[in-house]
C-alpha positions as CSV (number, residue, x, y, z in Angstrom):
1,M,-43.4,55.3,55.6
2,M,-42.6,53.6,51.9
3,K,-45.7,54.0,49.3
4,M,-44.9,51.3,46.2
5,V,-46.7,52.0,42.6
6,Q,-46.9,49.0,40.3
7,T,-46.9,51.0,36.7
8,V,-48.3,48.3,33.9
9,I,-46.5,48.6,30.6
10,K,-47.3,47.2,27.4
11,Y,-45.2,46.4,24.9
12,G,-47.4,44.6,21.8
13,D,-48.2,41.9,21.4
14,A,-45.7,38.9,22.0
15,K,-48.0,36.3,20.7
16,K,-48.0,37.9,17.3
17,A,-44.5,39.0,17.5
18,I,-43.5,35.1,18.4
19,R,-45.5,34.2,15.5
20,E,-44.3,36.3,13.4
21,S,-40.8,35.8,13.8
22,I,-42.1,31.6,13.4
23,E,-43.7,32.4,9.8
24,K,-40.4,34.0,8.6
25,S,-38.0,31.9,10.2
26,T,-40.1,28.9,8.5
27,M,-39.7,30.8,5.1
28,E,-35.6,31.0,6.0
29,I,-35.4,27.8,6.3
30,G,-37.3,26.4,3.1
31,V,-35.6,29.2,0.4
32,A,-32.2,27.6,2.1
33,I,-33.7,24.1,1.3
34,A,-35.3,25.1,-2.2
35,S,-32.2,27.1,-2.6
36,Q,-29.5,23.7,-2.2
37,A,-32.1,21.2,-4.0
38,K,-32.0,24.0,-7.3
39,L,-28.1,22.8,-6.7
40,L,-28.7,19.1,-6.6
41,A,-31.4,19.1,-9.4
42,P,-30.8,16.9,-12.7
43,V,-31.8,19.9,-15.2
44,D,-32.5,18.7,-18.7
45,E,-34.5,21.8,-19.9
46,G,-34.8,23.6,-16.6
47,Q,-37.8,23.0,-15.6
48,L,-37.5,20.7,-12.6
49,R,-34.3,22.9,-11.6
50,N,-37.0,26.5,-12.5
51,S,-40.1,24.7,-10.5
52,I,-38.7,24.8,-6.8
53,S,-40.0,27.2,-4.2
54,V,-41.2,27.3,-0.7
55,A,-44.5,28.4,-0.1
56,M,-46.4,29.0,2.7
57,I,-50.2,30.4,4.1
58,R,-49.6,34.2,3.7
59,D,-45.9,34.0,1.3
60,Y,-44.9,32.1,-1.1
61,R,-41.6,32.1,-3.1
62,L,-40.7,30.4,-6.1
63,L,-36.9,30.9,-6.6
64,N,-37.3,31.4,-10.8
65,D,-34.9,33.0,-11.6
66,G,-32.8,30.5,-13.7
67,S,-33.5,30.1,-17.5
68,G,-35.2,27.4,-18.5
69,K,-38.9,26.1,-18.9
70,R,-41.0,27.9,-16.3
71,A,-43.6,26.1,-13.7
72,E,-45.9,27.1,-11.5
73,G,-46.2,27.7,-8.1
74,L,-47.1,25.1,-5.0
75,K,-50.3,25.2,-3.7
76,T,-50.7,25.7,-0.4
77,K,-53.6,23.3,1.0
78,G,-53.4,21.8,4.2
79,L,-51.1,24.7,5.4
80,K,-51.0,25.2,9.1
81,T,-49.7,28.3,10.2
82,G,-45.7,28.1,10.7
83,E,-45.7,25.6,8.5
84,A,-44.4,25.1,4.4
85,Y,-43.7,23.3,1.2
86,V,-40.5,22.7,0.0
87,G,-40.9,21.3,-3.9
88,S,-41.9,20.8,-7.3
89,N,-44.8,20.5,-9.2
90,T,-43.5,19.6,-12.0
91,D,-45.1,15.4,-13.1
92,H,-41.6,14.7,-12.9
93,T,-40.0,15.5,-10.0
94,I,-41.2,12.1,-7.6
95,F,-39.6,10.0,-10.7
96,M,-36.0,12.2,-10.1
97,E,-36.5,12.1,-6.6
98,Y,-37.2,8.0,-5.8
99,G,-36.3,6.7,-9.4
100,T,-38.0,4.2,-11.6
101,V,-38.2,0.4,-12.9
102,K,-36.0,1.7,-15.3
103,T,-34.1,4.8,-14.2
104,P,-32.1,5.3,-11.1
105,A,-32.7,7.8,-8.4
106,Q,-31.7,10.8,-8.4
107,P,-32.4,12.8,-5.2
108,F,-32.2,16.6,-4.5
109,L,-34.5,17.3,-2.1
110,R,-34.4,15.0,0.6
111,P,-31.0,15.7,0.6
112,S,-31.0,20.0,0.8
113,A,-33.3,19.3,3.7
114,E,-30.6,16.8,5.4
115,L,-28.1,19.1,4.5
116,I,-29.7,22.7,5.7
117,V,-31.6,21.2,8.5
118,D,-29.8,18.4,9.8
119,R,-26.5,20.0,9.1
120,K,-24.7,16.3,8.2
121,T,-21.6,16.4,5.3
122,P,-22.2,15.8,2.3
123,A,-20.8,12.0,2.3
124,D,-23.0,10.9,5.1
125,I,-25.7,12.1,2.4
126,V,-23.4,10.6,-0.3
127,E,-22.9,7.1,1.3
128,K,-26.8,7.0,2.9
129,Y,-28.1,7.4,-1.3
130,G,-25.8,5.8,-2.4
131,K,-26.1,2.7,-0.8
132,E,-29.8,2.6,-0.9
133,A,-29.7,2.7,-4.7
134,M,-27.3,0.0,-4.3
135,D,-30.1,-1.7,-2.3
136,K,-32.5,-1.2,-4.9
137,E,-30.5,-2.9,-7.1
138,F,-29.7,-5.9,-6.0
139,K,-33.3,-6.1,-4.6
140,G,-34.6,-5.6,-8.1
141,R,-31.7,-8.5,-9.0
142,K,-33.2,-11.4,-6.7
């Protein structure tokens, strides 16, 4: 006769480990997008470039090591666990990203996300946003 004994080994809180890994991964993806956006951002005095940052509920990275004017960090209101904001809080960010009636768009956040997350090629992105700018221009002329 053989006697079987069941032994339970506790390795820790698996849910906590998964949650922490998701948060770390989200922050790293956010940092990659923000770093790419800093490279693509139009620069006059440097405030826009230096204001690009990543914010999560429990973590925040301003990524503000360049010269020029500085901006405050992003607010985290509305974020859920495992989500991150990547962007800028300067008042002219939206005008640079989408353009105005008098100023053409100079997108840098959306292409950055596409380069990092969607793994698109620079040629694909230039084609997309170039077509978008041309369509907007033609629509304004009609």
